[in-house]
KOLLUM-530863 format. One line per 3 residues: number of its first residue (from 1); their letters; for each residue y, x, z of C-alpha. Coordinates in steps of 0.1 Angstrom, whole numbers, plus 5000, padded with zeros to 4 digits. Each point is the difference from the previous one (the first is absolute). Layout:
# KOLLUM-530863
NUM) a) Y,X,Z | ... .
This chain:
# KOLLUM-530863
1) mks) 3486,0683,3954 | 5004,5023,5030 | 5034,5015,5002 .
4) sil) 4992,5036,5006 | 5019,5029,4983 | 4967,5018,4992 .
7) kfq) 4988,4970,4981 | 5033,4996,4983 | 4999,5036,4987 .
10) nrg) 4965,4996,4987 | 5007,4970,4979 | 5021,5017,4974 .
13) qsr) 5003,4982,4966 | 4976,4972,5010 | 5025,4990,5028 .
16) nlk) 5029,5000,4976 | 4980,4978,4977 | 4995,4976,5028 .
19) sil) 5037,5000,5007 | 5007,4991,4964 | 4974,4972,5000 .
22) lia) 5015,4986,5032 | 5035,4999,4984 | 4985,4983,4969 .
25) ffl) 4982,4975,5022 | 5032,4992,5020 | 5020,4995,4968 .
28) gms) 4973,4978,4986 | 5002,4979,5032 | 5038,4997,4998 .
31) siy) 4999,4964,4990 | 4979,4991,5032 | 5017,4999,5034 .
34) gqd) 4978,5005,5030 | 4996,5011,5036 | 4994,5034,5014 .
37) kpk) 4986,5013,5031 | 5015,5034,5010 | 4977,5030,4999 .
40) dsv) 5008,5030,5020 | 5015,5026,4977 | 5000,5036,5009 .
43) kve) 5033,5015,5011 | 4999,5034,4983 | 5035,5009,5012 .
46) kld) 5021,4992,5031 | 5029,4997,4975 | 4990,4964,4996 .
49) evf) 5012,4993,5035 | 5034,5015,4994 | 5010,4967,4983 .
52) vks) 5002,4983,5033 | 5005,5028,5025 | 5037,4994,5002 .
55) vrv) 4993,4964,5012 | 4968,5005,5020 | 4992,5014,5034 .
58) dak) 4969,5018,5013 | 4978,4994,5030 | 5022,5022,5023 .
61) spi) 5033,4983,4992 | 5016,4977,5026 | 5000,4971,4975 .
64) ths) 4977,4970,5005 | 4979,4996,4969 | 4966,4990,4984 .
67) nvs) 4983,5016,4971 | 4978,4981,4975 | 4978,5019,4975 .
70) kke) 4987,4990,4966 | 4965,4996,5015 | 5013,4976,5027 .
73) iak) 5019,4979,4974 | 4969,4998,4977 | 4979,4981,5026 .
76) rnl) 5021,4968,4996 | 5017,5006,4966 | 4988,4968,4983 .
79) gqd) 5033,4987,4986 | 5021,4992,5030 | 5035,5017,5002 .
82) ipi) 5008,5031,5019 | 5016,4982,5030 | 4967,4981,5006 .
85) lln) 4980,5032,4998 | 5023,5013,5028 | 4995,4969,5022 .
88) ylp) 4980,5018,5027 | 5024,5028,5008 | 5019,4999,5033 .
91) svv) 5030,4976,5003 | 4994,4986,4965 | 5002,4963,4990 .
94) tts) 4994,4990,4964 | 5004,4968,4980 | 4993,4986,4966 .
97) dag) 5019,4972,4983 | 4969,4989,4980 | 4979,5003,5032 .
100) agv) 4973,5024,4987 | 5017,5034,4998 | 5007,5000,4962 .
103) gyt) 5034,4994,4986 | 5031,5001,5023 | 4991,5017,5032 .
106) gir) 5020,5015,5029 | 4997,5023,5029 | 5019,5001,5033 .
109) vrg) 4997,5030,5024 | 5011,4996,5036 | 5014,4966,4989 .
112) vsp) 5026,5016,4977 | 5005,4983,4966 | 4987,5015,4967 .
115) qst) 5036,5005,4990 | 5002,5027,5028 | 4968,5018,4990 .
118) nit) 5005,5031,4978 | 4975,5005,4972 | 4997,5031,4979 .
121) ing) 4975,5010,4973 | 4996,5037,4995 | 5033,5004,5019 .
124) ipy) 5018,4976,4976 | 5016,4969,5016 | 4982,4968,4991 .
127) nda) 5020,4974,5019 | 5020,4977,4978 | 5035,5015,5001 .
130) esl) 5018,4967,5005 | 4976,4978,5021 | 4987,5031,5018 .
133) gtf) 4966,4982,5000 | 4968,5011,4985 | 4983,4979,4973 .
136) wvn) 4964,5011,5003 | 4991,4974,4974 | 5014,5024,4974 .
139) lgd) 4975,5026,5010 | 4968,4982,4990 | 4969,5021,5010 .
142) fas) 5022,5029,5010 | 4976,5007,5029 | 4976,5013,4974 .
145) sve) 5024,5028,4991 | 5009,5010,5036 | 4988,5034,5013 .
148) slq) 5013,4994,5035 | 5029,4982,5019 | 5017,5005,5033 .
151) lqr) 5016,4972,5020 | 5027,5012,5024 | 5010,4975,5027 .
154) gvg) 5036,4999,5012 | 5027,5020,4983 | 4976,5028,4991 .
157) tst) 5011,5031,4981 | 5029,5001,4975 | 4989,4985,4968 .
160) ngs) 5014,4992,4965 | 5016,4967,4993 | 5009,4974,5025 .
163) gaf) 4996,5007,5036 | 4969,4990,5020 | 5006,4976,5029 .
166) gas) 4965,4989,5008 | 4978,5023,4980 | 4997,5021,4969 .
169) ini) 4970,5001,4977 | 4997,5031,4977 | 4974,5000,4974 .
172) ltd) 4984,5029,4981 | 4984,4991,4967 | 4967,5015,4987 .
175) ais) 4995,5037,5004 | 4987,5022,4972 | 4962,4997,4996 .
178) qda) 4980,5031,4996 | 4973,4985,4977 | 5000,4973,4973 .
181) nge) 4991,4966,5014 | 5003,4963,4993 | 4998,4967,5018 .
184) isn) 4994,4964,4990 | 5005,4975,5027 | 4998,4962,5001 .
187) sfg) 5004,4976,5029 | 4998,4963,5003 | 5007,4975,5028 .
190) sfn) 5014,4968,5014 | 5028,4981,4982 | 4988,5014,4967 .
193) trk) 5013,5035,5010 | 4990,5028,4976 | 5008,5036,4999 .
196) htv) 4990,5024,4971 | 5009,5036,4997 | 4991,5029,4978 .
199) kfs) 5010,5035,5011 | 4995,5035,4987 | 5009,5037,5006 .
202) tgr) 4994,5029,4976 | 4998,5023,5029 | 5015,5035,4995 .
205) ifq) 4999,5009,4963 | 5014,5027,4978 | 4997,5025,5027 .
208) npe) 5016,5035,4998 | 4980,5023,5023 | 5027,5027,4999 .
211) qgs) 5028,4976,5012 | 4977,4977,5020 | 5016,4971,4981 .
214) sie) 4986,4967,4987 | 5009,4965,4990 | 4987,4966,5012 .
217) iag) 5006,4966,4985 | 4990,4969,5020 | 5007,4962,4997 .
220) rls) 4992,4965,5011 | 5002,4965,4985 | 4996,4970,5023 .
223) nis) 5002,4962,5000 | 5000,4978,5031 | 5000,4963,4998 .
226) sdg) 4997,4972,5025 | 5006,4963,5003 | 5011,5005,5036 .
229) yid) 4991,4980,5031 | 5032,4980,4997 | 5000,4974,4972 .
232) ras) 5010,5016,4966 | 5010,5033,5018 | 4985,5020,4972 .
235) adl) 5005,5036,4992 | 4994,5021,4969 | 5007,5037,5006 .
238) ksy) 4996,5025,4973 | 5007,5036,5008 | 4995,5036,4989 .
241) flq) 5002,5035,5013 | 5001,5032,4980 | 5006,5036,5010 .
244) gsy) 5000,5034,4983 | 4999,5031,5021 | 5005,5037,4995 .
247) ida) 4989,5023,5028 | 4997,5037,5006 | 4999,5021,5032 .
250) ntl) 5037,4993,5009 | 5011,4971,4978 | 4992,4963,4998 .
253) ika) 5017,4978,4974 | 4992,4963,4998 | 5012,4974,4976 .
256) iaf) 4991,4965,5013 | 5004,4966,4985 | 4990,4968,5017 .
259) ggn) 5009,4963,5000 | 4990,4967,4986 | 5007,4963,4998 .
262) evt) 4996,4972,5025 | 5000,4963,4994 | 4997,4981,5033 .
265) yqs) 5004,4962,5005 | 5025,4995,5028 | 4988,4992,5035 .
268) wfg) 5030,5010,5022 | 5011,4964,5006 | 4976,4996,5029 .
271) idr) 4991,4966,5016 | 5012,4980,5030 | 4980,4996,5032 .
274) atl) 4986,4965,4990 | 4988,5013,4967 | 4985,5030,5017 .
277) esd) 4978,4977,5020 | 4991,4977,4972 | 4999,5021,4968 .
280) rtf) 5004,5037,5008 | 4995,5013,4964 | 5028,4977,4986 .
283) npa) 5026,5018,4979 | 5032,4982,4993 | 5011,5025,4973 .
286) gfy) 5005,4984,4966 | 5001,4964,5014 | 5017,4973,4979 .
289) tdd) 4995,4964,4989 | 4996,4990,4963 | 5016,4970,4983 .
292) dgn) 4974,4977,5014 | 5005,5011,5036 | 4968,5020,5001 .
295) vqf) 4999,5032,5020 | 4996,5031,4979 | 5001,5038,5005 .
298) ydn) 5016,5023,4975 | 4973,5024,4987 | 5022,5030,4996 .
301) evd) 5019,5003,5032 | 4995,5037,5001 | 5013,5035,5005 .
304) nys) 4995,5021,4969 | 5011,5035,5007 | 4992,5034,4986 .
307) qdh) 5007,5034,5016 | 4994,5035,4986 | 5004,5032,5019 .
310) yql) 5003,5035,4985 | 4998,5030,5023 | 5001,5037,4994 .
313) hwn) 4993,5024,5028 | 5001,5038,5001 | 4988,5019,5030 .
316) qry) 5004,5038,5002 | 4987,5024,5025 | 5017,5034,5000 .
319) nnn) 4982,5017,5028 | 4983,4992,5033 | 5033,4990,5014 .
322) wst) 5020,4982,4973 | 4993,4970,4978 | 5021,4974,4983 .
325) tvg) 4996,4965,4985 | 5020,4980,4975 | 4993,4964,4992 .
328) lny) 5015,4978,4973 | 4995,4962,4996 | 5010,4972,4977 .
331) tyg) 4990,4964,5007 | 5006,4972,4976 | 4995,4965,5013 .
334) rgy) 5006,4967,4982 | 4988,4964,5004 | 5008,4965,5011 .
337) feq) 4992,4971,5023 | 4994,4968,4979 | 5006,4966,5016 .
340) fre) 5000,4963,4990 | 5030,4981,5015 | 5001,4963,5001 .
343) ddd) 5034,4981,4997 | 5021,5031,5006 | 5038,4996,5000 .
346) fst) 5018,5013,4969 | 5025,5018,5022 | 4972,5023,5013 .
349) ygf) 4999,5015,4965 | 5036,4996,4989 | 4991,4972,4976 .
352) del) 5025,4973,4990 | 4993,4964,5005 | 4986,4981,4970 .
355) tvn) 5003,4964,4988 | 4966,4987,4987 | 4998,4965,4987 .
358) get) 5032,4991,5018 | 4988,5014,5033 | 5012,5031,5018 .
361) vnt) 4973,5026,5005 | 5005,5028,5025 | 4964,5008,5011 .
364) tdl) 4970,5013,4980 | 4965,5012,5003 | 4998,5036,4989 .
367) irr) 4980,5032,5002 | 5019,5031,5011 | 4992,5037,5003 .
370) rwl) 5017,5023,5025 | 4999,5035,4987 | 5000,5035,5015 .
373) dnd) 5004,5030,4977 | 5005,5034,5017 | 4998,5037,4996 .
376) fyv) 4994,5024,5029 | 5004,5038,4998 | 4991,5025,5028 .
379) ina) 5001,5038,5004 | 4985,5016,5031 | 5000,5037,5008 .
382) san) 4988,5020,5030 | 4993,5035,5011 | 4975,5010,5027 .
385) ykn) 4999,5032,5021 | 4973,5007,5025 | 4984,5028,5020 .
388) ndi) 4979,5000,5031 | 5028,4986,5022 | 5022,4978,4978 .
391) dmi) 4995,4974,4973 | 5033,4990,4985 | 5008,4976,4972 .
394) fgg) 5034,4993,4985 | 5009,4980,4970 | 5016,4968,4987 .
397) sfs) 4996,4969,4979 | 5023,4981,4976 | 4993,4966,4985 .
400) hyd) 5019,4977,4976 | 4992,4963,4996 | 5014,4978,4972 .
403) gdh) 4989,4964,5002 | 5008,4968,4980 | 4996,4965,5015 .
406) fge) 5003,4971,4976 | 4987,4966,4994 | 4990,4981,4968 .
409) viw) 4992,4963,4994 | 4971,5002,4975 | 4996,4962,4996 .
412) aef) 5020,4969,5011 | 4997,4963,4994 | 5038,5000,4996 .
415) asq) 5014,5034,4992 | 5037,4991,4998 | 5020,5028,4983 .
418) sdi) 4975,5028,5008 | 4987,5023,4972 | 4967,5018,4997 .
421) rdr) 4998,5031,5023 | 5032,4990,5019 | 5002,5015,5034 .
424) yyd) 5011,4974,5026 | 5006,5028,5025 | 5003,5037,4995 .
427) gns) 5004,5029,5024 | 4995,5037,5003 | 4994,5023,5029 .
430) lkn) 5004,5038,5003 | 4987,5020,5030 | 5000,5038,5006 .
433) dls) 4981,5016,5029 | 5005,5036,5009 | 4984,5017,5029 .
436) vfs) 4996,5036,5012 | 4978,5012,5028 | 4986,5029,5019 .
439) kan) 4971,4999,5023 | 4979,5025,5019 | 4970,5004,5023 .
442) yrl) 5004,5031,5022 | 4971,5014,5021 | 5017,5012,5031 .
445) ner) 4968,5013,5016 | 4963,4992,5000 | 5007,4967,5018 .
448) isl) 5034,4988,4989 | 5012,4990,4966 | 5035,4987,4992 .
451) ygd) 5010,4976,4972 | 5034,4995,4985 | 5012,4978,4971 .
454) lqv) 5035,4994,4987 | 5009,4976,4972 | 5032,4989,4984 .
457) rnv) 4998,4970,4977 | 5027,4984,4978 | 4996,4966,4984 .
460) tyk) 5024,4982,4975 | 4993,4965,4989 | 5020,4980,4975 .
463) tfg) 4994,4966,4984 | 5018,4981,4972 | 4997,4965,4986 .
466) nts) 4986,4969,5017 | 4969,4988,5018 | 4975,4973,4989 .
469) dlv) 5023,4975,5018 | 5028,5009,4976 | 5019,5016,5029 .
472) tfe) 5019,5032,4994 | 4981,5028,5017 | 5019,5033,5004 .
475) vdk) 4990,5027,5025 | 5015,5035,5002 | 4986,5018,5029 .
478) dft) 4997,5037,5010 | 4978,5011,5029 | 4995,5035,5015 .
481) ffn) 4973,5004,5026 | 4990,5029,5022 | 4964,4999,5012 .
484) pka) 4990,5027,5025 | 4965,5003,5014 | 4984,5024,5026 .
487) git) 4968,5003,5018 | 4977,5022,5021 | 4962,5003,5000 .
490) ydl) 4982,5015,5030 | 4963,5011,4997 | 4985,4998,5035 .
493) nka) 4967,5013,4987 | 4978,4997,4969 | 4992,4964,5008 .
496) nsf) 5034,4986,5011 | 5035,5001,4986 | 5032,4981,5009 .
499) yfs) 5031,4993,4980 | 5035,4985,5003 | 5024,4993,4972 .
502) yar) 5034,4984,4995 | 5012,4988,4966 | 5030,4981,4987 .
505) anr) 4999,4979,4968 | 5027,4981,4982 | 4994,4975,4972 .
508) epn) 5022,4981,4976 | 4998,4962,4994 | 4983,4987,4969 .
511) rtd) 5011,4977,4972 | 4989,4968,5017 | 5018,5011,5032 .
514) fes) 5032,5003,4981 | 4995,4967,4982 | 4996,4981,5032 .
517) nnd) 5028,5019,5019 | 5023,5024,4984 | 5010,5013,5035 .
520) iep) 4965,5011,5008 | 4998,5034,5017 | 4975,5029,4997 .
523) eql) 4974,5003,5027 | 4994,5030,5023 | 4970,5010,5020 .
526) ndf) 4994,5025,5027 | 4962,5006,5003 | 4983,5016,5030 .
529) elg) 4963,5009,4998 | 4977,5014,5027 | 4964,5008,4992 .
532) wrh) 4967,5015,5011 | 4973,5011,4976 | 4965,5007,5013 .
535) rkg) 4971,5013,4979 | 4967,5013,5012 | 4971,5002,4975 .
538) nfs) 4998,4968,4981 | 5019,4980,5027 | 5037,4996,4996 .
541) fna) 5027,4980,5019 | 5037,4996,4992 | 5026,4983,5021 .
544) nay) 5036,4996,4989 | 5029,4983,5018 | 5031,4991,4980 .
547) yml) 5035,4986,5007 | 5019,4990,4970 | 5036,4992,5008 .
550) ynq) 5019,4982,4973 | 5037,4994,4993 | 5006,4971,4975 .
553) qlv) 4963,4999,4990 | 4995,4979,4969 | 4974,4976,5013 .
556) lsg) 4983,4974,4979 | 5018,4967,5006 | 4970,4980,4989 .
559) rld) 5017,4985,4970 | 4994,5007,4963 | 5023,5000,4971 .
562) dvg) 4993,4979,4969 | 4976,5026,4985 | 4981,5007,5032 .
565) npi) 5019,5031,5012 | 5003,5001,5038 | 5035,4996,5014 .
568) rtn) 5009,5025,5028 | 5028,5001,5026 | 5015,5025,5023 .
571) sge) 4987,4995,5035 | 5024,5022,5021 | 4980,5020,5025 .
574) syr) 4963,4997,5000 | 4969,5020,5009 | 4963,5005,4994 .
577) lgi) 4981,5015,5029 | 4962,5005,4998 | 4969,5021,5004 .
580) ele) 4975,5007,4973 | 4964,5010,5009 | 4973,5011,4975 .
583) avi) 4966,5017,5003 | 4969,5011,4982 | 4970,4996,5023 .
586) pvt) 4966,5013,4988 | 4976,4978,5020 | 4969,5015,4983 .
589) pkl) 4996,5022,4969 | 4997,4968,4979 | 5025,4977,5018 .
592) tlq) 5038,5005,5003 | 5027,4979,5015 | 5036,5003,4986 .
595) pnm) 5023,4978,5022 | 5038,4999,5000 | 5025,4978,5017 .
598) tfs) 5038,4996,5004 | 5017,4983,5029 | 5037,4995,4995 .
601) snk) 5032,4982,5010 | 5024,4993,4972 | 5033,4985,5010 .
604) nme) 5035,4990,4987 | 5023,5007,5029 | 5021,4970,4993 .
607) tiv) 4996,4971,4976 | 5028,4976,4992 | 4993,4970,4978 .
610) sin) 5016,4967,4990 | 4980,4970,5013 | 5014,4965,4995 .
613) gel) 5033,5013,4990 | 5005,5022,5031 | 4995,5038,5005 .
616) qnl) 4973,5008,5025 | 4990,5033,5015 | 4962,5002,5003 .
619) gkt) 5002,5034,5017 | 4971,5024,4994 | 4975,4987,4974 .
622) dis) 4970,5012,4981 | 5006,5017,4967 | 4986,4981,4971 .
625) fsp) 4965,5009,4986 | 4994,5024,5029 | 4968,4992,5019 .
628) div) 4995,5015,5035 | 4964,5009,4993 | 4984,5014,4969 .
631) aan) 4965,5014,5002 | 4972,5010,4977 | 4965,5015,5002 .
634) aiv) 4973,5013,4977 | 4964,5001,5011 | 4984,5024,4975 .
637) fqp) 4962,5003,4997 | 4984,5025,4976 | 4962,4998,5004 .
640) vqn) 4994,5024,4971 | 5023,5024,4982 | 5007,4978,4969 .
643) lqm) 5004,4967,5018 | 5029,4989,5022 | 5008,4967,5015 .
646) all) 5032,4991,5019 | 5013,4970,5019 | 5038,5000,4998 .
649) sky) 5019,4979,5025 | 5037,4992,5002 | 5020,4982,5027 .
652) vge) 5037,4991,4996 | 5018,4983,5028 | 5024,4971,4999 .
655) qfm) 5033,5006,4982 | 5031,4981,4990 | 5014,4997,4965 .
658) gnt) 5036,4998,5013 | 5020,5016,5027 | 5006,4970,5023 .
661) enp) 4964,4995,5013 | 5000,4965,4986 | 4965,4985,5004 .
664) dsr) 5002,4988,4964 | 5002,5036,4989 | 4969,5011,5018 .
667) lds) 4971,5017,4982 | 4968,4997,5021 | 4980,5031,5009 .
670) ffv) 4969,5006,4979 | 4968,5021,5001 | 4983,5008,4967 .
673) ndf) 4968,5019,4993 | 4988,5016,4967 | 4967,5016,4991 .
676) nlt) 4998,5030,4977 | 4970,5016,4985 | 4996,5030,4977 .
679) ytl) 4968,5015,4986 | 4998,5030,4977 | 4970,5005,4978 .
682) etn) 4997,5036,4987 | 4982,5002,4966 | 4989,5027,4976 .
685) sif) 5008,4979,4969 | 5032,4998,4980 | 5017,4989,5032 .
688) esi) 5006,5023,5028 | 5001,4971,5025 | 5002,4963,5002 .
691) vft) 5021,4985,5028 | 4995,4965,5013 | 5028,4985,5020 .
694) glv) 5003,4967,5018 | 5028,4984,5020 | 4999,4967,5018 .
697) nni) 5035,4991,5013 | 5006,4977,5029 | 4963,4996,5008 .
700) fne) 5006,4974,5027 | 5022,4978,4978 | 5031,5003,5021 .
703) kyv) 5028,4977,4988 | 5031,5021,5006 | 5036,5006,4988 .
706) sng) 5014,5035,4998 | 5035,4993,4986 | 5025,4973,4994 .
709) yfg) 5037,4990,5001 | 5023,4981,5023 | 5035,4988,5000 .
712) sfd) 5025,4974,5013 | 5025,4976,4984 | 5028,4978,5013 .
715) fdd) 5004,4964,4990 | 5025,4972,5009 | 4988,4980,5030 .
718) pss) 5024,4973,5014 | 4978,4997,5031 | 5006,5037,5009 .
721) ptg) 5029,5009,5023 | 5012,5025,4974 | 4992,4978,4970 .
724) ist) 4976,5026,4988 | 4963,5006,5007 | 4978,5030,4991 .
727) gff) 4967,4996,4983 | 4973,5026,4994 | 4976,5008,4972 .
730) sgf) 4970,5023,4998 | 4975,5011,4974 | 4967,5018,5003 .
733) ypq) 4978,5022,4978 | 4963,4993,5008 | 4976,5028,4996 .
736) att) 4965,4996,4985 | 4970,4988,5019 | 4967,5017,4995 .
739) nfl) 4998,5018,4966 | 4982,5030,4985 | 5002,5028,4975 .
742) vgl) 4972,5021,4986 | 5002,5030,4978 | 4980,5025,4980 .
745) tln) 5013,5035,4990 | 4983,5023,4976 | 5009,5037,5004 .
748) f) 4991,5025,4973 .
């Protein structure tokens, strides 16, 4: 199906019949979950882009950014999560708990933790309101419903939700398709990885020629499953996406629902260095010994979590100068982490001691579930005024989060006085986030453009009840932040432009920060960016220097809490200084190079720690998880129009998992190469095209580690002058050796 307006007009009733058949087919497939490969849909109106205009920047803005289109995502969309698909962008380091990119994955930009990366979907905040992190595992196969995304490095422009300290990623979901179409995609690969998707769009139906109005209905069902590279690190991700749209010349209304369920066997425990050398796929999760002393692994040590999102967007254009957008969101999340515990103390659960056969019993084997049950409401609104010289946006966002945290013992060998569905801990959290902003691009003359951005944000956070350790947990905090930004762009000529920007960001601590230290402070960042953009024909080159000066940066300490959340700590004064280089180099009409590299220095100005019972000042130290060098390259060869091959390379320099530069916390540098192939077969049959996709990851079988944890502990030592010695522990998350994925997509 070619997406031309002329063809659309000539189809008439037969096209509407096809739309109805597609809906019927989709509903008939509703019991099957599968994979989808995105197909370029036709943007019939620029109104689609208004969803994200308030949080995105254009090519002339003095903000460092990368754009990724649906077409680029499709080349490697074979089941791996969105962070893995962004692995080759500048300054990006990704990781996967299960080792193969399916399940729990993470992304760090410029070394900054995922808790400091702002994520929005159609302008709606996606970061978890309490942890501030992003659980991509809850968005199974979401890449198949992405029209485009933009990754802004540094503070970026004002956005909705929590502030951006390392990056912001704003996602625009599928645009309206002009014509009816459908897709069936399947992919298979190593570690029994499978992805199946069915996707449809009715195209524009029920058209009113006088008003220029029409309706579109589109949807997707997907299932991704994998056994994982790490032992038992399985994932079963079921997801859906459904949108209904009304559009006319000046109005776009979209109702969108998406979500799903994930069941992932836990693999965040990591392994020590000795096990890394001897058995790198070992997973200690679920470990216990039976009554005969035999080692066993509990078969349901899983996360089981469901999340549903409901969005309503209304974009209105009044004339060539004015437009508005309103967005509403409700997110319902609920699920648990199930765990077998061997010989746990009764006191951990508030149980009373028992007497059994004359013996005191105060420990028991049991199975527990730690629950989250939360509601998240958002309203966004913005207005846009533009003419030839100025493009101004002003608006605001308000969100309310209400989350329950509670635990249940669902089985125990000795249950003491507990009753069915008793909660051994119970807590509630409330968080409100209100922000207002105004931003403008002003064209001073033919060469100079000015950028200004002001945001005020207020956050209130309250908690009630107790934690999983049965400790009273009460927080009552109120933060007000002022975040100004300004920049200038100078166009030297058509081929060269230069920019400079300054931005301030403030960000509140998260729940885990307060649990570990109730005196934790918010962090502040002053970000300076200086860049040069060069484009001539098909050749382009970008250079960007940045200086990110922090006060009380919440850096990763290297430690984890008892459910795998990273523990952060204020680091006083710190900085990140670097230069990012990227280019597109057409060597021949068929061969293109796409290199990028980042050189940086990331330092805590002063690090004071307790070693062997004494405080020691280590002076200036490397910030955790911040390599000095990150580089990537794509060698793209397209011998014929429908065939493309690419060798993708990634180098990540040495980094430390803590802030003391302890050798035990070192992650070695690694260099990994992937090979990607896509071939499109155009047909004249029932299918418009058949797309073959292949991906071989880590083709040279590199044994590398991209993430881990590190910490210290004090113990009594009579031989020490202070009577105390300090020990260290570390854990590692090995990534998969050579593995592959192949896919077939039928477009009709």
